C-alpha positions in Angstrom: 13.3 11.5 -20.5 10.7 13.5 -18.6 9.8 12.4 -15.1 6.1 12.3 -15.9 6.6 10.4 -19.1 8.8 7.3 -19.4 8.9 5.6 -22.7 9.4 1.9 -22.3 10.1 -0.9 -24.8 8.1 -1.9 -27.9 6.4 -5.2 -27.9 5.1 -7.3 -30.8 1.9 -9.3 -29.9 0.6 -12.3 -31.7 -3.0 -13.6 -31.3 -3.4 -17.0 -29.6 -6.1 -18.0 -32.1 -4.7 -18.1 -35.6 -6.6 -16.0 -38.1 -8.5 -14.0 -35.4 -6.4 -10.9 -36.3 -3.0 -10.0 -37.5 0.1 -9.4 -35.5 0.5 -5.9 -34.1 3.2 -3.8 -32.3 2.6 -1.6 -29.3 4.7 1.1 -27.6 4.5 1.0 -23.8 4.6 4.4 -22.1 4.4 5.1 -18.3 2.5 8.4 -17.8 1.7 10.5 -14.7 -1.4 12.3 -16.2 -1.7 14.5 -13.1 1.8 16.0 -13.6 1.7 15.8 -17.4 -1.4 17.9 -17.9 -0.2 20.5 -15.4 3.1 21.0 -17.3 3.1 23.8 -19.9 5.8 22.4 -22.1 4.7 18.7 -21.7 6.1 16.3 -24.3 3.7 14.7 -26.8 3.0 11.0 -26.0 2.3 10.5 -29.7 3.3 12.9 -32.4 0.4 15.0 -33.7 -1.9 13.6 -31.0 -3.0 15.8 -28.1 -2.2 14.4 -24.6 -5.7 15.1 -23.5 -7.0 12.8 -26.2 -4.8 10.0 -24.8 -6.3 10.6 -21.3 -9.8 10.6 -22.8 -9.1 7.3 -24.6 -7.7 5.7 -21.4 -10.7 6.8 -19.3 -13.1 5.6 -22.0 -11.3 2.2 -22.2 -11.6 1.7 -18.4 -15.2 2.9 -18.5 -16.2 0.4 -21.2 -14.3 -2.5 -19.7 -15.3 -1.8 -16.1 -18.8 -0.4 -16.2 -19.5 -0.9 -12.5 -16.8 1.6 -11.6 -18.2 4.7 -13.3 -16.5 7.3 -15.5 -16.0 9.9 -12.8 -14.3 7.4 -10.4 -12.2 6.2 -13.3 -11.1 9.7 -14.1 -10.4 10.6 -10.4 -8.3 7.4 -10.1 -6.2 7.9 -13.3 -5.8 11.7 -12.8 -5.0 11.5 -9.0 -1.7 12.6 -7.6 0.9 9.8 -7.5 -0.9 7.5 -9.9 1.0 6.2 -12.9 -0.7 4.7 -16.0 1.0 2.3 -18.3 -0.5 2.8 -21.7 0.0 0.6 -24.8 -0.4 2.5 -28.0 -0.3 1.1 -31.5 2.8 1.9 -33.6 1.7 2.9 -37.1 4.0 3.0 -40.1 2.5 5.4 -42.6 4.7 4.9 -45.6 2.8 3.0 -48.4 0.8 1.1 -45.8 -2.9 1.1 -45.1 -4.3 0.2 -41.7 -7.6 -1.0 -40.5 -9.1 0.9 -37.6 -12.6 1.1 -36.2 -14.2 3.1 -33.5 -17.6 2.8 -31.9 -18.1 6.4 -30.7 -21.0 5.3 -28.5 -18.7 3.7 -26.1 -17.0 7.1 -25.4 -20.2 8.4 -24.0 -20.4 11.8 -22.3 -20.0 11.6 -18.6 -22.3 13.0 -16.0 -21.7 16.5 -15.0 -19.8 17.3 -11.8 -18.1 20.5 -10.8 -14.8 18.7 -9.9 -14.2 17.6 -13.4 -16.0 20.0 -15.7 -12.8 20.7 -17.6 -12.3 17.1 -18.4 -15.9 16.7 -19.6 -15.6 19.8 -21.8 -12.4 18.3 -23.3 -14.2 15.0 -23.7 -16.9 16.5 -25.8 -14.4 18.1 -28.1 -12.5 14.8 -28.3 -15.7 13.0 -29.3 -16.4 15.5 -32.0 -12.9 15.1 -33.5 -13.2 11.3 -33.2 -16.4 11.4 -35.3 -14.7 13.5 -37.9 -11.7 11.1 -38.1 -14.0 8.2 -38.5 -15.9 9.9 -41.3 -12.5 10.5 -43.0 -11.6 6.8 -42.7 -15.0 5.7 -44.0 -15.0 8.2 -46.9 -14.7 6.4 -50.3 -11.5 7.0 -52.2 -9.5 5.6 -55.0 -6.5 4.6 -52.8 -7.3 2.7 -49.7 -4.7 4.4 -47.6 -5.6 6.3 -44.4 -4.0 9.6 -43.7 -2.3 10.3 -40.4 -4.9 13.0 -39.6 -7.6 10.4 -39.8 -6.2 8.3 -36.9 -6.4 9.6 -33.3 -5.9 8.3 -29.8 -9.1 6.3 -30.0 -7.6 4.2 -32.8 -4.2 3.7 -31.1 -5.1 2.6 -27.6 -4.5 -1.1 -27.0 -4.6 -1.4 -23.2 -3.8 0.5 -20.0 -3.1 -0.1 -16.3 -3.2 2.5 -13.5 -1.2 1.8 -10.3 0.0 3.7 -7.3 2.8 3.2 -4.8 1.6 3.5 -1.2 3.2 3.3 2.2 1.1 1.7 4.9 1.0 2.7 8.5 3.2 -0.4 9.2 5.9 1.1 7.0 5.4 -1.5 4.2 5.5 -0.2 0.7 3.0 -1.7 -1.7 2.2 -1.2 -5.3 -1.5 -1.2 -5.8 -3.0 -1.9 -9.2 -6.2 0.1 -9.3 -7.4 -0.3 -12.9 -6.4 -2.5 -15.9 -8.1 -3.2 -19.2 -7.4 -4.3 -22.7 -9.4 -3.2 -25.7 -11.7 -6.0 -26.8 -10.3 -6.4 -30.3 -6.8 -6.9 -28.8 -7.7 -9.5 -26.2 -6.3 -13.1 -26.2 -3.0 -11.7 -27.4 -1.1 -11.6 -24.1 -1.5 -7.9 -23.5 -2.8 -8.2 -19.9 -0.2 -10.8 -18.9 2.6 -8.6 -20.3 1.4 -5.7 -18.2 1.3 -7.8 -15.1 4.8 -9.0 -15.7 5.9 -5.4 -16.3 4.4 -4.3 -13.0 6.3 -7.1 -11.3 9.6 -5.5 -12.5 10.6 -3.2 -9.8 13.1 -1.4 -12.0 10.1 0.0 -13.9 7.7 0.7 -11.1 10.0 1.2 -8.1 10.8 -0.9 -5.1 7.9 -2.4 -3.1 7.2 -5.1 -0.5 4.0 -6.4 -2.1 2.1 -6.0 -5.3 -1.7 -5.8 -4.7 -4.6 -5.9 -7.1 -8.4 -6.0 -6.8 -9.1 -8.8 -9.3 -12.3 -10.0 -10.8 -13.3 -13.6 -10.1 -12.1 -14.6 -13.6 -8.7 -13.0 -13.2 -7.5 -14.3 -9.8 -4.9 -16.6 -11.4 -2.9 -13.6 -12.6 -1.4 -13.0 -9.2 -0.2 -15.3 -6.5 -2.5 -15.6 -3.5 -5.2 -13.8 -1.5 -3.9 -10.8 0.5 -4.2 -10.3 4.2 -3.6 -6.6 4.2 -6.8 -5.1 5.5 -5.7 -1.5 5.1 -6.5 -1.5 1.4 -9.5 -3.8 1.2 -12.2 -1.2 0.9 -11.3 0.5 -2.4 -13.4 -1.6 -4.8 -16.4 -3.9 -4.3 -17.2 -7.3 -5.8 -13.5 -8.0 -6.1 -10.9 -10.3 -4.6 -7.7 -8.6 -3.2 -4.8 -10.6 -4.6 -1.1 -10.1 -3.9 2.3 -10.9 -5.3 5.3 -10.9 -3.0 8.6 -10.2 -4.9 11.8 -11.9 -3.8 12.9 -10.4 -0.6 16.6 -10.0 -1.4 18.9 -10.5 -4.3 22.4 -12.2 -4.0 24.1 -8.8 -3.6 21.6 -7.6 -1.0 21.7 -10.7 1.2 25.0 -9.9 3.1 23.8 -6.4 3.8 20.4 -7.7 5.0 22.1 -10.2 7.3 24.5 -7.6 8.7 21.6 -5.2 9.3 19.6 -8.0 11.0 22.7 -9.0 13.1 23.2 -5.4 14.2 19.5 -5.0 15.2 19.6 -8.3 17.1 22.8 -7.3 18.9 21.3 -3.9 19.9 18.2 -5.7 21.2 20.3 -8.2 23.1 22.3 -5.3 24.7 19.1 -3.6 25.7 17.8 -6.8 27.3 21.1 -7.3 29.1 20.9 -3.8 30.6 17.4 -4.4 31.7 18.3 -7.7 33.3 21.3 -6.1 35.1 19.1 -3.3 36.5 16.6 -5.9 37.6 19.2 -7.9 39.5 20.5 -4.8 41.2 17.0 -3.7 42.2 16.3 -7.2 43.6 19.5 -7.2 45.5 18.7 -3.8 47.0 15.3 -4.9 47.9 16.6 -8.0 49.7 19.1 -5.9 51.7 16.3 -3.5 52.7 14.1 -6.5 53.6 17.0 -8.0 55.8 17.5 -4.6 57.5 13.8 -4.3 58.2 13.8 -7.8 59.6 16.6 -7.0 61.9 14.9 -3.8 63.1 11.7 -5.9 63.8 13.7 -8.5 65.8 15.3 -5.7 67.8 12.0 -4.1 68.6 10.5 -7.5 69.5 13.5 -8.1 71.9 13.0 -4.7 73.6 9.3 -5.4 73.9 9.9 -8.8 75.6 12.4 -7.2 78.0 9.9 -4.4 78.8 7.2 -7.0 79.5 9.5 -9.0 81.8 10.5 -5.9 83.7 6.9 -4.9 84.2 6.1 -8.4 85.3 8.8 -8.3 88.0 7.6 -4.8 89.1 4.1 -6.1 89.3 5.1 -9.1 91.5 7.0 -6.8 93.8 4.0 -4.6 94.3 1.8 -7.6 95.0 4.2 -9.0 97.6 4.5 -5.6 99.3 0.7 -5.2 99.5 0.4 -8.7 100.9 2.9 -7.9 103.6 1.1 -4.7 104.6 -2.2 -6.6 104.9 -0.7 -9.3 107.1 0.9 -6.7 109.4 -2.5 -4.9 109.7 -4.2 -8.1 110.7 -1.5 -9.3 113.2 -1.0 -5.9 115.0 -4.2 -6.2 117.2 -3.0 -9.5 118.6 0.4 -8.1 119.4 -1.1 -5.6 121.9 
């Protein structure tokens, strides 16, 4: 099984409205078109059908179902690095069985030219030419009403598709973002879209993630759980509601490991806090000792200052008494003669 192509299970769909159409079977294939078309020896998604035709059919399906997006944005999304596309293709049994297929080639309209995807547009023109030839073969009158395998291409086999990408946010959370999803009109009301959503919820198929996000139309908000609060991915599409599905956080086997991991992290955090508190107590004790020492020094200086003042006061009194004595002697001396 190639890394860029993963063949999933086969599903039989039944219409919800009896008589609207017959039951049909579809093969689910997970494809990374970016890697597939770069591989020289890439496996065929469908025998005798070119892989580029499958890509053209997927882009055309999204373009018809989501006209506000635009064919170039659709192609850039489907063909971007890291994007996987789940395609549902009809399983056709050719032995002694006729099938009814139809194609409106006008919906696979040529895309506007742009230098970034000229190769795709050139291949699309060739695909449209071959599709018209195949439709002419199917509509050609014949004695037997059987359709040859060469008259059926990717445009007749495509049932639905969904493009998604696993992203890692700056917060470290891993999210699965559903960018595009569509079901061909003639296969709607058969549970195709719901089956794709349930498949994307299966992490064994898409990989582990913390949240499943989708830009949903107003009529499709019931497919997921609740509005999403992750603002990092809100600006991809306009006129949509960002919905989310949160998978179960842990399984029974993972719960003890998760608890042990949480306990280890909590213990490490507690030890760090204890170290910080111990350092803080030591610093406070040191500051108190320094403050007490400074207080003692201040008291000593104040005592010395008081002693100096008292000494100077005594010296001052002595000088005053001496001067007073001298003055008295000077006044008394004339009378003594």
